[in-house]
N, C-alpha and C positions, 0 to 999 in steps of 0.2 A: 780519718782513722782507717787503717787497712784491715783486711780480714783477720790477719794474725792477731792484731791487738784486740779485736772484738771477741775472738774465740779463746784467748789466753785464760781469762778468768773461769770460763766454763770448763776448759780442759783441766785447770788446776783443781777446781771443785770436784770434778769427776774423778780425778786421780786420787784425791784425798778420801772421797767416799769409797772408792774401790779398795784402797788400803785399809780403811776402817772396817769394811766388811770382811776383808781377808783376816785381819787381826781377830775379829769376833769369831769367824769360822775356825781359826786355829786355837783360840783360847777356850772355846766351849763347843766342841763338835757334838758332844752328847746332847746339849741343849738345842742345837740347831736341828739335829735329827729328830728330837722329840717335838720341836716346833713344827717341822714338816709333817710329821705323823698327825699331829693335832690339826694342822691345816687341811690335810686330806679328809679327816673326819668331819671338819666343819663344812667343807665344800659338799660332801655327800649329804650332810644333814640339811644344809640350805637348799640343795637341789631337791631333796625329798619333800621339804616343806612347800616349795614352789610347785612341785608335781602334784601334791595333795590339794593345794589351792586350785590348780588347773582342773583337777578331777571334780571338785565341788562346784566350781564356777560353770563347768560344761556338763554337769551331771545328766541333764535331760537329753542332750544331743549326742553324748559320747557313746561310741560303740565300745564294748568290752570294759565298761566302767568299773566293774567289780575287780577285774584283773588289774587294772591300773591302780585302783584303790589299795588292793592287797600288796602289790609290788611297792607302792609308795610307802605304806606302813612298814613293810619289812626293811626297805632301804633306810627309812628314818631310824629304826631301831639299830641297824648296822652302823649308821653314821654316829649316833649317840654312843654306842659301844666303843667305836673307834676313838671318839673324843675323850672318853673316860679311861681308855686303856691304850696309850700310845705305844707301849712296848709290844703289845699283841699286834697292833696295826703294822709296826715295822716288821715283825716276824712274818705276818701274812703277806705283805707287799714283797718282802724279800723272797719268800717261798714262791710266789707267783713269778717274779723276775727270774729266780733260779731255775724253775721248771722250764720257762721259756728259753733260757740260755742253754739248758741241757738238750732241749728239743732242737735248737739251732745247731748244737754240736753234732747230734745224730744226723741231721740233714747234711752237714759238711762231710761227715765220714761216709755217708751213703754216696754223696756226689763224688768224693775222691775215689771210692771203689768203682763207681760207674765209669769214671773218666781216666782210670789209671793207665790205660794203653794209649790214650790220645794226647794228654798234656802232662806237664810237670805238676804233680798233685801236692807237692810239699807245702805251698802256701795254703791250700785248702785244708790239709791235715793240721797245720799250725793254727789256722783259724778255728778249726774244730776243737783242738786242745785248749785254746784260750777260752772258748765258750764253755767247755766242759769244766775247767778249773773254776771259772767264775761262777758257773751255775751251782756246782757243788758247794763252794764257799758261801754263796747266798743262802742256799737251803740249810746249810749247817749252822751258820751264824750271821744272820742278816744284820744284826746290830753292829757287829764289828766291821763288816764290809761297808755299810752305810757310813760309819764313822771314818773309815779310811777315805772314802769318796769325799766326805765333807772336808777332811784335812787337806786333801789334794786340791779341792776347790778353793780353800782358804789360801794355799800357797799360790795358786794361779791368780786369785784376786789381788793378793798383795803385790805380786810381780807386775801385773797389769796396771795397777794403780801407780806403782813406782815409775813405770815406763811412761804413763800419761803425764805424770808430774814432771819428770825429767824432760820429756818432749816439750812441754809448755815452757819450762824455765830455760833450757839450754839448747835443745836441738832444733827448735822451730820447724818441725816436720809433720805436724798434724794437719 
C-alpha cells in the first residue's frame, strides 16, 4: 500500500470535518461567537481557581501571598461574570481589540509622517486606514464585527474542506 492510499481516508475525513465546521460557522455565527466568549470566561475562571489553589498550597513560603490571593479572587469573579454575560465579554474583548487597532493606526500615521520625504508612504497610510476603520468598527459594534469574522471563517473552512476532499478523491496532490 503506497502513501497515497494510506492518507486518502484521513484526508477525506479531514475534508468532511472542515466542511462540517464551515457549515456550522455559517449557520450559527452568533452561537459560535457566544461559545467563544463563554470559552474565554471558562479559561479565566479555571486559571483563577488554579491560581488560588497555588496560593493556598504555597501559603507559608509565598512572597506577596495576599496580593496573589486578592488578584486570584478578583480574576475568579471576572471569569464567572464573563461566563454569565457573554455579550458583555464580546463587547469588552472587542473594545480592547478596537483600541489596540486604533493605537496601531496612530503609529502608522506617525510613521508615515516621519518618513514622508524618504519613502513612498502610501502603503503605510493604507495600513493605518485599515487599522483605524477596523478599530472604530470594533469599538462601535464588536458583536457585528465578530459575527462577520466568524462568517468569513466559515466560508474559509467550507472551501478548505472541499479542497481537501477533492484532492483526496480526484487530484491526488496532498
